[in-house]
C-alpha positions as CSV (number, residue, x, y, z in Angstrom):
1,M,50.3,142.1,57.6
2,R,49.1,139.6,60.2
3,D,49.4,136.9,57.6
4,E,53.0,137.9,56.9
5,T,53.9,137.8,60.6
6,A,52.2,134.4,61.0
7,S,54.0,133.1,58.0
8,Q,57.4,134.3,59.3
9,I,56.7,132.7,62.7
10,Q,55.8,129.3,61.0
11,T,58.9,129.5,58.8
12,A,61.2,130.3,61.8
13,A,59.6,127.4,63.8
14,A,60.2,125.0,60.9
15,E,63.8,126.1,60.6
16,A,64.4,125.7,64.3
17,T,63.0,122.2,64.4
18,P,65.7,119.7,63.4
19,A,65.1,117.1,60.8
20,P,64.3,113.7,62.4
21,D,67.6,112.1,61.2
22,A,69.8,115.1,62.2
23,R,71.9,114.8,65.3
24,I,73.6,117.6,67.2
25,L,77.2,116.9,68.3
26,A,78.4,118.9,71.2
27,F,82.1,119.8,71.1
28,P,83.7,120.5,74.4
29,D,84.7,124.0,75.1
30,A,88.5,124.4,74.8
31,G,88.6,126.4,78.0
32,E,86.8,123.6,79.8
33,R,89.2,121.0,78.5
34,R,92.2,123.0,79.6
35,L,90.6,123.5,83.0
36,R,90.0,119.7,83.4
37,L,93.5,119.0,82.3
38,A,94.9,121.5,84.7
39,L,92.9,120.1,87.5
40,R,94.0,116.5,86.7
41,R,97.6,117.7,86.7
42,L,97.1,119.5,90.0
43,E,95.7,116.4,91.5
44,E,98.7,114.4,90.3
45,A,101.1,117.0,91.7
46,L,99.3,117.0,95.0
47,E,99.5,113.2,95.2
48,E,103.2,113.4,94.4
49,Q,103.6,116.0,97.1
50,R,101.8,113.9,99.6
51,V,104.1,111.0,98.9
52,A,107.2,113.2,99.1
53,V,106.1,114.7,102.4
54,A,105.4,111.2,103.8
55,E,108.9,110.1,102.7
56,F,110.4,113.3,104.1
57,R,108.7,112.6,107.5
58,T,110.0,109.1,107.4
59,Q,113.6,110.3,106.7
60,I,113.3,112.9,109.5
61,A,112.2,110.2,111.9
62,S,115.2,108.1,110.8
63,L,117.5,111.0,111.3
64,N,116.0,111.6,114.7
65,T,116.7,108.0,115.7
66,A,120.3,108.3,114.3
67,M,120.9,111.5,116.2
68,N,119.6,110.0,119.5
69,G,122.0,107.0,118.9
70,L,124.8,109.4,118.2
71,G,124.0,111.4,121.4
72,E,124.1,108.2,123.5
73,S,127.4,107.2,121.9
74,A,128.8,110.7,122.6
75,E,127.8,110.4,126.3
76,T,129.4,106.9,126.5
77,L,132.5,108.2,124.9
78,K,132.6,111.2,127.4
79,A,132.2,108.8,130.3
80,N,135.0,106.5,129.0
81,L,137.3,109.5,128.4
82,A,136.6,110.8,132.0
83,S,137.5,107.3,133.3
84,A,140.6,107.1,131.2
85,A,141.6,110.6,132.4
86,E,141.2,109.5,136.0
87,D,143.3,106.3,135.3
88,T,145.9,108.4,133.6
89,A,146.1,110.8,136.5
90,R,146.5,107.9,138.9
91,A,149.2,106.3,136.7
92,Q,151.0,109.6,136.5
93,A,150.9,110.1,140.3
94,E,152.2,106.5,140.8
95,A,154.9,107.1,138.2
96,L,156.0,110.3,140.0
97,R,156.0,108.4,143.3
98,L,158.1,105.6,141.8
99,Q,160.5,108.1,140.3
100,A,160.9,109.8,143.6
101,T,161.6,106.4,145.3
102,A,164.1,105.5,142.6
103,E,165.9,108.9,143.0
104,A,166.0,108.4,146.8
105,M,167.4,104.9,146.4
106,A,170.0,106.2,143.9
107,R,171.2,108.8,146.4
108,L,171.6,106.0,149.1
109,A,173.7,103.8,146.9
């Protein structure tokens, strides 16, 4: 029985040893390939997102500048309208004074 066991061990060892000209080709695991592809796509998506966020921040800064300019323009317009209102009030008062003078002169004539 010992001889049979030794013979089986030698046969198994001979079968496990590859022939000198045999090469083993490793095929990548499909799950690994999918994971690598998913990670590559995720990296691409993250880069696109970084670019989009940078562009968004640039646009927000531009909008902020435009809004500040608009605010300054509104303040200038408000000041100009206040000045025009004062000028109009003075002109109206002067017109009423002239009208009263004209009516007084018309009564004298």
